[in-house]
C-alpha positions as CSV (number, residue, x, y, z in Angstrom):
1,M,0.0,0.0,0.0
2,D,2.9,2.4,0.7
3,A,4.0,2.1,-2.9
4,Y,0.6,3.0,-4.2
5,Y,0.2,6.0,-1.8
6,L,3.7,7.3,-2.9
7,A,2.6,7.0,-6.5
8,A,-0.7,8.7,-5.8
9,A,1.1,11.6,-4.1
10,S,3.3,12.0,-7.2
11,L,0.8,11.2,-9.9
12,Y,-2.4,12.6,-8.5
13,E,-4.3,13.4,-11.7
14,P,-7.3,11.0,-12.3
15,E,-6.2,10.3,-15.9
16,R,-2.8,8.9,-14.6
17,S,-4.4,6.1,-12.7
18,I,-2.8,3.4,-14.9
19,E,0.6,4.9,-14.3
20,R,0.1,4.9,-10.5
21,L,-0.8,1.2,-10.6
22,A,2.2,0.4,-12.8
23,W,4.5,2.3,-10.4
24,A,3.0,0.5,-7.4
25,K,3.3,-2.9,-9.1
26,S,6.9,-2.3,-10.2
27,T,7.8,-1.2,-6.7
28,V,6.3,-4.3,-5.2
29,I,8.2,-6.6,-7.6
30,A,11.5,-4.8,-6.9
31,Q,11.0,-5.0,-3.2
32,S,10.1,-8.7,-3.4
33,L,13.3,-9.5,-5.4
34,T,15.4,-7.4,-3.0
35,V,14.0,-9.3,0.0
36,Y,14.4,-12.6,-1.7
37,F,18.0,-12.1,-2.6
38,D,19.0,-10.3,0.7
39,E,17.1,-12.3,3.3
40,V,16.3,-15.8,1.8
41,A,19.3,-18.1,1.8
42,T,20.2,-18.3,-1.8
43,S,23.5,-19.5,-3.2
44,T,25.5,-17.6,-5.8
45,E,24.6,-20.3,-8.3
46,Q,20.9,-19.8,-7.7
47,R,21.2,-16.1,-8.1
48,N,23.2,-16.5,-11.3
49,R,20.6,-18.9,-12.7
50,F,17.8,-16.5,-11.9
51,I,19.6,-13.5,-13.5
52,A,20.4,-15.6,-16.6
53,A,16.8,-16.8,-16.9
54,F,15.5,-13.2,-16.5
55,K,17.9,-11.8,-19.1
56,G,17.2,-14.6,-21.6
57,N,13.5,-14.9,-21.0
58,S,14.1,-18.6,-20.5
59,F,12.5,-19.6,-17.2
60,S,12.9,-23.3,-17.7
61,S,16.3,-23.1,-15.9
62,L,14.5,-21.8,-12.8
63,E,13.1,-25.3,-12.2
64,K,16.6,-26.2,-11.0
65,I,16.9,-23.4,-8.4
66,D,15.2,-25.2,-5.5
67,K,17.0,-28.4,-6.2
């Protein structure tokens, strides 16, 4: 909710509602990834696989992350 309220304070015009929602969603995704990589025990190999899958749009390699 904080992300949406921050977006609403910056993009307050009614016609910019889609931009507010996009800002809030992007913030939530970024915060989720930060928490995952900082707080969840992930190895360097797992991080590298995730980054490679993200850059290459090939998420089939992510199946190996938890193994």
